[in-house]
N, C-alpha and C positions, 0 to 999 in steps of 0.2 A: 643285468644287461643294460647298456645305455639306451635311453629312449630314442625313438626315431627322430624326434624333433631336434636332437643335438647332433645327428649324424650328417654326413655329406648327403646331398641329394642323390648323387650317383657315384659309385666307385667301381671302376673296372681294373682288375689286376691280372695281367697276362692272359687276356681273353683271346681265344681262337675259336673260329667257326669253320668247320670242314664239312661240306656236304658230301654224302655218299663215301665216307671215309673207308679206305681199303678197297674200293671198287675201281674199275677202269675209268669211270666218269667222275672220279673224285675231284672236287673243287675246293680250294682254300679261299674262303671269302674274307676272313679276318685272321690276322697273324699278330699275336703277342701285343694286344692293345692294352695300354695303361692309360686311364683317364679318371680324373676326379672333377666332379661338378659340385661347387659349393652351394649351400642353401641360398636361394634368392638370386643365383647367377643365371645369365642367359648365355648359352653356348651354341654356336652354329657348327655343324659338320659340313665340310665342303671337300670336293674332290671330283675326279673324272667319273663318268658313268661306269657303274659296275665295280666301284672301289670298296663297296661294303658299308656305305653310310646308312642305308635303310636296314641292312642286316644288323648293324650295331644297335640301331634303335629298336629293332624287333627283339634282340637279346635282352635289352633293358626292360622291354615290355612283357617279357615271358611269352612272346609269340613264337620263339624258337629258343632252344637251349644252346648255351656255349658248349663247345666240344672240350675245351680245356680252359683252365683259369677260373677266376672268381668274379662274380658280378653282384653288387649289392645296390639296393634302391632304398633310400631313407633308412639305412642300417639293417635291412632285412633282405632276404633273397627276392629275386624278381617274382617268383611264384607267390610268396607271401604278400609282396607289394600289390600284385594283381588282385589277390583275394581280399585284401584290406582296402582296395581301391585308392591306393596312395598316388596314383597318377591318372591323368586323363590323356587321351590321344586324339589327334586330328590328322587326317590324311589329305592327299592332293585332291581327291574328290570328296565332297561333303558327305556323301553316303546317307542322305536323309530318306525317310520313308514317305513317299508321296501320299499315301492314304492317311497319314497322321498330320494334324495341323503343326505349324511351327512350334507352338507351345508344347504340344504332346511329344514332339521329337525331342525337345529339351528335357522333358520329364522322364524319358525312357530309362536312364540309369537309376533314377529314383524309384520308378515303378518296379524295376528288377530288385531293388533293395527292400521293397515292401512298404515304402512311404504311403501314408493315406493320401487320398486325392486332393484334399484341401491344402496340405503342406506341399505336395508336388507342384500344384498350380502356383502357389505363392513363391516358391523358389524359382520356378521357371520364369515367371514374370519379372522377378528381381534380376535374373541373368539377362533376359531380353532387354530390359532397361539398360543394363550395363553395356551391351553391344549396340544400343540405340535402335532396337527393333521391336519395342513394346507395341507399337501401332500395328505390327504384322503378326501378332500372336496367333490369331485365328485364321490366317492365310495358310494355303498349302505351299510346300516348297517350290513347286513348279511355277508359282506365281512370283517368285523372287529372282533377282539377278544372281549371277554366279558369286559375286562378292558378298551379297546378302546371305546366300546359302552358307558360305564359309563362316560368316559371323554366327549363324545358327549352330553350325558344327562346333565352333569354339565355345559357345555358350553351353552346349551339351557336354563338352569335355570338362567344363567347370562345375557341372551340376552337383557332384558330391564333394566339392571344395577340396580337390586333391592338392597336395603341396607341389607336385611336379606335373608339367605339361610336356608331352612328347609330340613333336610336330614334323610330319614327313612331307616336305614340299607343299604346304597347304595353300600357297598362293601361286603355284607353278602354272596353273591353267588360266590365270586371270590376265587381262590386258594390263599394260604398264601403269596407267593412271589408277585403276582399281587396286592394283598390287601395292602401289605406294600408300594409298589410303588405308589398306588393310594392315600394312606395316605400322602405320601410325596408331591404328586402333589396337594392335597387339601391344605396342609399347605402353599405351594408356592403360590397358588391362593389367599389364605387368606392374606398372606403378601403383595401381589401385589395389592389387591383390598380393604382391610380393612373391609370386610364384617363381619357382625354378623352372627353366625352360631349356630343353634340348631340341634344336631346330635343324632339320636337314634342308639344304638348298644347293642349287647349282649356280646361283647368282652371287658374284663377289660383292657388288654394291649392297645387295640385300643383307648378306651376312655381316658386312661391316656396320651398316646402319643399325641393325638390331642388337648386336652382340657385345658382351663384355670381352669375350675371347672367341677367336675363330680357330677351330681345329681342322688342320689340313691333312687329308688322307692321300695315300699313294694309290696308283693303279693296283688292281688285284694281284697278289693278296693284299687286302687293305691293312695298312699300317698307319699310325700317326707319325707323320714326318716333320710336322711343325705345329706350334701353337702361337698364334699372333694375338697379343694384347691390343685391345682397341681403346685408345685414350680419349673417348668422346664424352665421358660422364653419363649420368643416368637421364638427364633432361635433354631430349633430342627433338628437333622439329625440322621443318623444311630448310631452315638456314644451315642446319648441320650438314646437309648434303652438299653445300657450297663451301664448307670450311676446309682449310688446308689440311687439318688433321684427318679429315675424311678421305681426301685424295691420297694422302700419304699412307693411310691404312689400306686402302684399296690396292695401292702399288705393292705394299708389303705382302698382302695375301696373294696377289697375282705372281709375285716373284717366288713365294713359297710353293705355289702350285707348279711353277716351272722348275723347282728343285733348288732354288737359292735359299739356303738356310740362314735365318737371321742371326744377329749377333748376341742376343741375350743368353744368359746361362741356361735358362729353361729351354730355349729353342735348340741350343747346342746339345743338350741332354736328349731331348726327344728325337733330334736328328740322327742320333747314333743308334736308335732302335733298329 
């Protein structure tokens, strides 16, 4: 079998998710989803509320099973990926434990893996340095701002050095200025680590600024109706938000959400799904 390091980060083939199948309250959340995320790629999922973005992320993370179709993560099943801790996950709420210090929150996945205390502390401090919070290692989460708490949550998701990050609207509750700073922080972390990232958002500018490709989903049942390539390169900063290519990409995603399929061969293909 080919090793996980040579596999795609994520591969979905004909994935359906049907809640309460065969019952009067049956709901089809995902319908025939095909998606490949390359190693090191940043993909954003965008679409109207209830379109299945978070459900797709949960199928990838083995938090719910696909009803039909196949899903692989780093070349193995989602269940195997979860057991091997091949991904880290960050949610809209930081979900930190107030009775643990910032450092010990970051240490938690390592503690569950049985790392000794010295190595846990060293790794946690290394990650807090990466997210520029080393000075707050012994603070409690409630002493930090919302943006700082999310940086702690991101550090925790990186604790076991997973090749893939799954992020479900992690900046959705933040004010606009903090959100932009966190976007820049995430891009810096991505550059430093080379992680693959699947990111759920409702914000078109956020999706464009962060992503290599933006995956557009339809209202429920969630289908991929378009995939928009973002030609902004890997090096992005505040000037990127003022570039013509940025505005053109925002327009392309907005039109895709409105149902205007783009002209590339790939978009035409997914638009037929």
